[in-house]
C-alpha atoms as one frame of an Amber mdcrd trajectory, in Angstrom:
protein
   0.000   0.000   0.000   1.496   3.318  -0.947   1.224   6.392   1.201  -0.493
   9.474  -0.238   1.577  12.617   0.307  -0.008  15.212   2.573   0.587  17.226
   5.713   2.463  15.538   8.487   0.659  14.453  11.599   2.493  17.118  13.651
   1.274  19.909  11.351  -2.315  18.656  11.528  -2.118  18.469  15.339  -0.620
  21.980  15.598  -3.362  23.363  13.350  -6.041  21.697  15.478  -4.603  23.295
  18.638  -4.511  26.729  17.009  -8.143  26.403  15.904  -9.244  25.300  19.378
  -7.476  28.223  21.054  -8.814  30.730  18.529 -12.348  29.418  18.943 -12.117
  29.663  22.732 -10.803  33.217  22.559 -13.593  34.329  20.232 -16.181  32.661
  22.439 -14.892  34.337  25.608 -14.713  37.695  23.818 -18.405  37.389  22.953
 -19.205  36.590  26.585 -17.193  39.578  27.888 -19.109  42.131  25.813 -21.339
  44.238  27.990 -24.636  45.695  26.971 -24.421  49.433  26.391 -25.148  51.479
  29.493 -28.635  52.977  29.444 -28.818  56.643  28.558 -31.458  59.326  28.733
 -32.007  61.646  25.786 -32.820  65.201  26.828 -34.134  67.996  24.624 -33.401
  71.422  26.096 -34.140  74.963  24.989 -32.932  78.414  25.903 -33.862  81.750
  24.300 -30.157  82.662  24.166 -29.223  79.389  22.400 -29.886  78.854  18.707
 -32.293  75.944  18.262 -32.899  73.028  20.591 -30.104  71.120  22.255 -30.342
  67.319  22.308 -28.092  65.868  24.977 -27.570  62.270  26.119 -26.612  61.487
  29.682 -26.081  58.243  31.630 -29.200  56.808  33.220 -28.368  55.489  36.669
 -30.057  52.314  37.899 -33.367  53.145  39.546 -33.507  56.622  38.023 -35.822
  57.984  35.350 -34.977  59.902  32.181 -36.646  62.989  33.672 -34.351  62.877
  36.729 -31.245  62.317  34.620 -32.183  65.201  32.331 -32.982  67.462  35.262
 -29.361  67.069  36.380 -28.262  68.395  32.977 -30.660  71.360  33.252 -29.439
  72.081  36.790 -25.851  72.163  35.560 -26.657  74.381  32.582 -28.433  76.821
  34.900 -25.514  76.934  37.361 -22.600  79.268  36.602 -20.331  77.126  38.793
 -20.944  73.883  36.859 -17.890  72.867  34.839 -19.468  70.096  32.729 -19.913
  70.812  29.058 -23.265  70.294  27.402 -24.937  71.575  24.245 -21.804  72.040
  22.153 -19.899  73.419  25.166 -22.191  76.402  25.434 -21.334  79.172  27.865
 -25.022  80.077  28.320 -25.615  79.315  32.006 -29.126  80.555  32.801 -32.593
  80.174  31.332 -32.472  76.510  30.295 -35.712  74.537  30.155 -36.266  70.799
  29.694 -38.621  70.169  26.774 -38.589  66.356  26.773 -36.770  63.362  28.215
 -36.703  59.742  27.001
């Protein structure tokens, strides 16, 4: 019986190990992905700001979009707040929350 030429047994075994490791890494990477953190979408207006400002902000567990958006309004209406919202506006009074989702 003659032997058909092909890859050696060592090469086949090494390839099998590589495929097993790669498959395990891909599987664990899929398991490590976290769902995106929930966010509230706030629509704010101000007579001194051109148009409406749509701002997203993290939604803490147990909170509501209205509460999360109110924190943004409070900051925008406070001259001491250093966070930047609405294209880094410097308008710091007169903001009103139009909607929150």
